[in-house]
N, C-alpha and C positions, 0 to 999 in steps of 0.2 A: 412362508416355508421355511420352517425350522430346520436347521442343519442336524444332520446325525454326527456331527463331528464332536468327539470326545476324547482326542488324544491328549497325553500329558503334556500340560505346558512346561516351557523351560522354567528353571528355578535357579535364580541367581545366588551365588553363594554369598554368605553374610560375613564380612570382616568387621569386627567392632572399630568405629571411627569417631572419636570425640570431638566435636566443634564446640570451642568455648570462645564467648565474647562477654567480657565483663564478669558479671556473677552468673551468667546463664551458660548452660552446657546443652547441647543435642547430640544424640547419638545417631549417626548416619551410617548403618552397616553397608550401603552400597556406595559408598564414596569412592570406592576403588575403581568404579567405572569412569571416572573422571580422567583416567590415564590413557589418552589417546595413542592409539596404534600399539597399545599392548597386547601381546597374542590372546591372553586371556578375555580382554574386552572384545577384540575382533570375532573370537569364537562364540562368546555370547549373543552377540549382535547377529552372527550368522544362525545362530539357533533359533533366534526370535524370528527372524525373516523366513527361516524354514518352516517354523510352526504356523505362522500368518499365511504362508503360501499354501500349506496343506488345508487351511481352512478355506480359501477362496478356490482351491481345487474343485471343491464340491459344486461350485457355482460358476465354474469357468465359462459354460456356454452363455449364460446369462450375461456375465461380465462382458464376454467378446461381442454380443449381440447389442448391447448398451453402447459400447465403443464404437462398434461400427454405425450404429444409428446417429450418434453425435457427430462422428467424422463425416457421415454422409450429408449432413446439413451444411458443411462447408463447401463452397463452390470450388470444383477442382481448379479453375484459374479464377483469381480474385484480385482485388486491389484495394488500397486503403484511400481515405479521403486525401485529395492533393492539397497542398498549401503553396503559397508563392512567397518568394523572398528573392530580392536581389536580381531580378531579370529572368528568373527560373521558376517553373512550377515543379514541384517534387512529390514523388509518391512511391509507395511500396507495391510491388506485384508478387503473387504466388502463383507457381506452376503446378501442374498436377503431381502429386506424390514427393513433393519438395517439403522439406520441414521449416525452411527459413525462406525468408523474401529476397526479392532482388529489388534493388533501389535504382530508381529511374528519374532523369529530370528532362524537361521539356523547356526550350528557349521561348520566353515571351507568351506563347500560347499552347494549350494542350492539343491543339491540331497538328503542331509540328511533330516530326519524327523525334522519338525519345532516344537518350544516350544512357546506357547503363553505367552507373558510376560505382556500385558495389554488388557483389554476389556472396551474400551471407552464407550460402550453402558451401562455397568453396572455403570460407574462412573457417566453417564449422566442421568440415571433414576431418575425420580422424579423432574428434573429441566427443566424449560421452555427454558433454554439457557445453553449451555455447550461449552467451549472452552479449549482445551489442549494447553497451550500457548508454552511449551517447555518439554523436556524429556531428562534425560542425565543417561547413565549406568555408574556405577562406574568401575574403571580400573581392578578391581578383577572380574568383570561381574557378580556380586552377586546382587547388589542394583540398583533400578531404582527410580530415583527422577522426579517427574512430577509437572508442574504449572497448576493450575485448576482455571478458573473464571466461575462461575455459575450466575453471575449477568449483565455480558456484561459492567462493569466498568473499565476493565482492572486492576483490583486489584486481584491478585492471590494468592492462597494458595498453600502450597508446601506440598506434601505427599511423602513418601518414601516406596517401597515395596522391602521386601526380596525376591528376585526370586529364593532362594533356598527353602525356606519353603512356598512361596506363600502369606505369611501374610503381611499386612501393619504395619509398626512400628507406634508406639503410637503417636509419636510427629507430630504436624502439624504447619508450619510455615505460618503465615498470613501477610497480607498487603506486599506481594512480588511483584516483577516484573518478567521478565521471564529469567534472566540471571542465569544460573547454571553451576558450575563446580567442579569437585571432586579433591581431593587430590591423589597423586600417591598411597598413602597407603590404599586407600577408607575408611578411617575413618571420614574424614571431608568433608563437603559440603559447598561451598562457594555460597552465593547468595545475590541478592540485595533486598532492600526495598524502599518504597515510602514516600515522604514527604506529606504535607497536600494539595498540588497541583498535586499530583500523578507524580511528578518528581522522577525517579529512582536515588537516592543520597547517599546511604549508602551500603557499601559492608560488610557482616558479614560472619562468619564462625561458623557451627553448627556440634558439634561432635555427631555421631551416638548415639543413646539411651540415650541422655542426655536431660533434660528441655530446651526448647527453650529460656527460660529467662537467660539461661547461656552463650547464643551465643555471640561470641566476635565480637566486631566491628572491622574491618581491615582498613577501609577508609571511610571518609566522604568528598562529594563534597559540598563545601560551597556557590559557585557561582550558583545563581538560574538560569542561562543561560545555564549550562552543566547538562548533563545526564551521568549517569555512567552504563557500561555493562561490563561483563566478557567474557573472551575468553581464551582457552587454545592454545598455539602454536601448529603448525602441529608437531613438534618434540615431544611434550609432555612434554618438560623439564619445560617450564614456564607457569604460569598463568597471563594472562594480566588484569589490570584494565584500562579500556579506558574511558576517560572523554571526551565528545564531545558537541559542540554546533553547530550551522549551519555554523559557519566560523572558528572555532579553535577546536584543539584536543590536548590532553596530555595524556600519558601512562605511567604507572607504572606496574612493573613486580617483580615477585618473584617466586623461584623454587617450582614446585608442590609437592617436597619431604619436603619441610621446615616445622618443627614443629613450630618454632617460626617465625612469619610472620612480616618481615620489608620491605615492597614494595620499590623497587629502581624506581626512576625517570629515565625514558628513555630520554626524552627531555622536558625541560620547554615549557609551552604554549607561543606563540607569537601571536601578532595580526595578524589575518587573516591567519595563517598558520596551514594546517591540515596534519596529517600523520597517517598513519597505517603501523604496522609491523608485520612481522612474522619471525620465527627462524628456521634455519637448523643448523646442527652441523657446529660450527666455526663462525657464524655470522647471521647477520639479514638483511633482505630485507624489504625496506621501500618505500611505496608509499606516495609522498608528493607533495605539490603545492609551496613549498618555492622557486623553481625557475621558476615558471610560473603557470598561472591559470589552465592549462589543466593537470598538475601533470606530474611528472617523476618517475622514478624507482631508488633506491639509494641502497647501501650496506655499512655495517659497521661491524667491528669486534665484537665478542661477548661481551667484556668487556668495550668497547669504543662506548657507545650509543650516545653521544651528538652530534648535527648536524656538529660540526667541523671535524667529522671523517667519515661523509658520503661521499661516492664516487659514481659517476653517471654509472648507468648500462643501463638505457635508457633516452635519452635527452628529455627535454620538447619541444613540437611541437605546434606551434600555430593552426594547423589545425586538431589535433588529441588528443583526451581526453582518458587518461588511466582511466579505471573506476574500475578494479580489477586485482589481480594477484593470480596465484597459483605457489607454490614453490615444486621442486622434487630435489631429490639428483643429477640429471644429466641434469636439465634444469628448466627454469622458463617460465610461460606461462602468457601472459596478454589479458585481455579483453579491447579493446578499441573501440573508436567510432570516425568515420570520415565520414563527409558528410551525418551524419544521420544514418549510418548503422553501426551494430557492427561487429567486426572482431576479431578473436582468432588467436593470435600470439605466435609462439613458439620460445624460445632462447635458444638453446642447450649450454651446457657449452664449447663445442667444434663444430665448424661449423657455419654457416650461420644461420641467422633467415628467418622464412617463416610464411605464413598464411594457415590457414585450410579452403578449400572452402567449401561453403555449397549449392549451386545451385539453390537459389532462390533470388529474388531482394528485396521483402518485407518480413521481417521475424524478429524474436527476438531469441538472443541466449545469452549464458552465461555459467558459470560452473556449473556442478552438483557437488555432493558430492565427494570431492577427498581427503580422509582422510590419504592417506599413503604417506609418503616421499619416500620411497624406492620402488614406482612403476613405470612401463613405461605406464600405462594406464591412459589416461586423459578423464575425463568424462564430456560431453558438453550436456547442455540441450538445445533445439531447438523448436521452433514451427512458425507458419505462420497463418495469417488468414483463409488459406485452408489446413494446416498441422497440425494435432492433436500434442498434446505434445508429444516430443521424446527425448530420451537421445542417444547419440552416445558415443561410445568407441573408442578413438583414440590412436593407439600405437605410442609412441615418438620414438621407434626404427625403426620400419619398415614402418611408415607413412600410415599405412592401417586403414580405419574407419569402424567400424562395427556398424550396428544398434542393440543397447543394449536393449531397451524397447520403446514401443509406446503405447499411450493411446488408448484404446480400444472404439470402438463406436458400440453400440448394433444395430444389424440391418444391419450393413456396412455403410461405408461413401466413397463417390467418390470425392477425391480433385479435379479432372478434371471437375467436374461439376461447379466449381467456379473459378472466376479470381481475381487477385490482380492487383493493380496499384499504382504506386507512381507519383505524380504531384505536382506542387508548385503554391501557390498564391503570389501575389505582395502585401505586406502591403503597408499602406500609406505612410510611410518613404522610400519605395523602396526595403525593405528587403524581400527576398524570404522565403515563409513559406511552409515546407514540408507537404504533405497531403497524408496519405496512405488510399486506398480504397480497398474494397472487394465487389463483388456482384456475382450474378448468371451467368454463362457462356453464357446461352441463352438470357440474358437481351438484349432488343433492345436499343441500345445506342443512336439511333435517337430520341428517345422519353424520356421526363423527367420522374423521378420515385420518390417515396418516398425515402428520405434519412435522416439517423439518423447521426449527426455530434457530435462526443464526443471530449472533451478537459478537461485539467487539468492545467497544466502551473504554477507549484509553487514547492517550494523546491528543484529546480533543479531535480526533478523527470522526468525521460525520460519515455513516455508511447510509448512503443513499440508495433507493430502489431502482436498480439498473437492469437491462436486458442480460440474460445468460442463454447463450447457444445450448450450453449442456442442460440446463435446468428444464427445459422442454422435455426431456425424458423422464424426469421425475413427475412433472405436473401431469404428463399424459399417463402415468401409471397410478393417478388418483392421490398424489401427494398435494398438500397445501405447502407452500413456501412462505415463511414470515421472517421479518426483521424486527428485532426489538431494538428500538432506538434509546438504548439506555444511558443513564448518565456516565460521564467519562468521555462521551463524544461531545460534539458541538452543534447537533441538530437543532436545538432551542436556544443558541447563543453561548456566549462564554461561561455564563453561571452554569450551565448544563454540564461543563466540562470541569468547572472548579469543585462542584459538589460530588464528582466522582473520581477524585484522586486525593493523593496524599493521606490524610486522617478519616476522609470520606470514601475511600475506596470501596468500601463494603455496600455502598449504594448501588455500585455497578452491578454486583452479584444479586442483591436482593430484588433490584428492578427486574432482572432476567427471569427470576423466580416467580414474581408478581405477573409478569407477561405470560409466562406458562400457565400459571393457576387461572388467569383470565380466560385464556383460550380453551382450557379445559370445561371451566364454568359455563362458557358460551356455547359449548357444544361442538366447536371445531374439531376437536380431538378428545382422546382420553390418554391416560398415563400409559396405557398398553401400546399406544400408536405414536406417542410424542418422542421426538428425537431433537438433539441439540447438536450444533456445529460450531465450532470456532477455531481459530489458528493464531498462534503467536501470543500477542497478550490476550486475545480471545481464547487461546488454549488455557491460559491462567483462569479465565472466567469458567471454562467447562470443568477444571479441577475443583474450582471452589464451589459451583453449584452441585456438584456430585458429593462433595463432602457434606454440604447443608442440607441438600433434599435429594439423596439418592433415588427414593422411590417414585420421583416425578418422571423419570426418564426411561423409555424403553432402551434407547441406545444412545450412545454420545461418541462423536468424532472430533478428535482433537488433532490438529495439525501443528507440527513445529511449536508445541506448547510450552510456554514459559512458566513453569510449576515450582523450581527450586528458588523461590523469590529471595528469601532471606540469604541462603548461601551465595547466591550470584551476587546480590547487591553488596555483600561484604567483601567481593573479591575485585579489588581494582584493577588486577591484571586482565580481566576478560573484556573483550571489545564491548563498547557502549555503556559499561557500568556506571562510571562517573557522571556521564551526561545524563543518566536515568534517575539521578537524585532528584531532578526537578520534575519528575513524574510520581515517583513512589515515596520520595523522601530518603534521608540519610541515616541507614540504620546504626551509624555510629552515635546517633542521638537516641537515648533509651525509649523515647515516647515512639520513635518512629520504629524502633527495632520491635518493641512489643507489640505494636499495630500489625506490621508485617508478619511477624510471627503468628498472629491469631488468625490470619486468613491464607498465608502460603500454602497452596494445595499439598505440597509434598510433606510439609511439617503437620498437617492438620489430617492425614489419613488415620482412620480407626477402623477397627474390627466391626464390619457391617456389610449389608448386602449391597454391593454396588452395581449399577447397570451394565449392560454390555458396552464395551468400549473398544473402539478402534482407534490407535494412536499411530501417526506417522511421523516421520522427521528426515533430515538429510545429514549425513555424516560430516559434510563440510559447511554447516550451518555456522555462519559468523555471529548471528544475532542471538539465537537461542542454541547453546551448545547441545550436542548429541546427548550429552549424558543426563541432562534434566529429564527428558521423556523416558531414556532408558531407565534410570532410577526410579522414577515415578511408576513405570510399569511393574517393576520388580516388587516395590513396596505395596502397590495395589494388590498383586497376586497374593503377597503375603497375609494381607487382611481381608481378602475377599471371603465373605461368609455364604455366599450364593453360589449357584452353579452358572451365572452369566459369565460370558466369554470375555476376555481381555486379550486383544490383538496388538502387536507392536511390529511395526516395519521400519527399519532404517535403510534409506537409499544410500548406497555407499557412493554414488556418483554425483549426489546434489546437494544443495545448501537450503537457504530459507525460502528460496522462491519454488523449490521443487524443480520437476523436469522442464526442459526448454524444448522448444520445437512447436510447430503448428499443430501436429497431430499427437505427439507423444505426450503432450501435457494432459490429454484427455483420457489417457490410461489411468491416471490417478484418480480422476473424477469417476470414471465408471466403476472403479474399485469401491470408491466410497458409496456410490448408489448401490452397488451389489450388496454391500454389507447392511444398509439399511433395509432393502428388500429381504434379505436373508433372515432378518428377526420377525417379520410378519407372519402370522399364522395363516 
């Protein structure tokens, strides 16, 4: 149903601005939009919001219908999967018409009476945005520390609640990250703070009921490419300070009982060597890539932590990536990836290793919350495009798998009404790119259908085929949903990542295009019904594929898109920039500068017929600043040679993650789907 909408789009004024680096100069006529809070910038953003609002006004009935349909699948009263730690079961509950959860705990067993420890609705009251970044209960089970963001800039404040009295302690810690750990005595809270670029770089210790100005700094990370976070070992004996960049890691540790803190260095950082460790009585289990890019599992004695003393538990394999591990008193379990599929492997202290079967071919799996060393129960999370989020309990002794919890769909859900499929497209260099698909079982595959192709392809993040409550509304309207597992992710091992970054980044874009061409060739869809969707670094992907092959797409949705790559990567004052050198390269190196310039979506806009585009962002985004999509929109309009529509919305109350709240988040999804449907004849 094509829209009659033909109102005049906003036209951002052009102010010549020359960006010079070395011998190269670039003209950026929309650079003035970088000036946050300037009245002219706010006016322009409001004009864009009004224009997009006028477009969606034509389809408000359908948008409202989709929104109500999605929310109608959410049980009015619902609860999360519980987890057990330190004598209590914990879970979240939702009540009818409430946007945020209530947090409960049960002593020893879920049959006991629950006690309410936190009402997130009360904390969120009066705020347009609310995010609970983390929460930690003290070892004596008395105090609850929470990280709260009410602006969507990912800058948190920490508050502490006395669960015995129900009162909040007077101190409030500002400019914090989301890492929290308690000392064993429950008198001290360890936390991280951020520098001016929002990098978590310091670890501090706060003593309860003392002024925060007296908090003691425990550690500071001076290298701007490294971020710091805290973690307590599964044994509860040590608190870990982990410094990590995209390519390297370094860990320090100290006993959680220590009054005088002097962190011990576990293993000094080395070029392109990563490691993570956990402790069980007597020694450490370590995941590291020092023996090969796909990681191996090692063990060392408790007091001899340098790599000279590491011995191999699981050898490196060229075709298998070790992603994660869980330790128990009598076993180690690993989450590995081979051939694009996730597998859970168990290695008992005695006996042979084995895999846990799942029964589906297209799925996502990983470890759920496993807090206890002395347990025989391994909790595993699982879902697929047709199977709601599930937690299985697997017994390490008798090998019996039980359904522990599953996401409820209000009104029921028939997974047999949908089919999943795995196929492959051949890239231009002969590489086979996996594609995961889901669609209605009664879909006539002899005909082409509208298809939404999703991609990300950065940071080594694997995009697994999971269940989506909202996606049902798209599938039930005849859409096929597909994920292109393109290079830059890690679905096929570390090399899959390495060949989609730095000076190989263009593989990410051409892989996605190859997947689109394959889906058209095989009759799944046509270019009149093919849509693309990506966010953040996936938004860069959207910009690149539109520049390269604009005729392939009926429409594109780009969410918080990272599109002004070169300008951003040259500005070290912007949050995340210096840490991103290990992903994109440092543009102060001429080779990287030239390569970035050759694919940066904003720099490569030309006068051509672009597809229909819907761009959305958040004004408070700390990861991709609002001005990137704002400038991109203006320049696309300037160069658009066709009559396809370009819409841009900037939510003035949110940031990188979009709207918060149980129901509110689906307003954005309903609008996305409405845009797609509005473009179909």
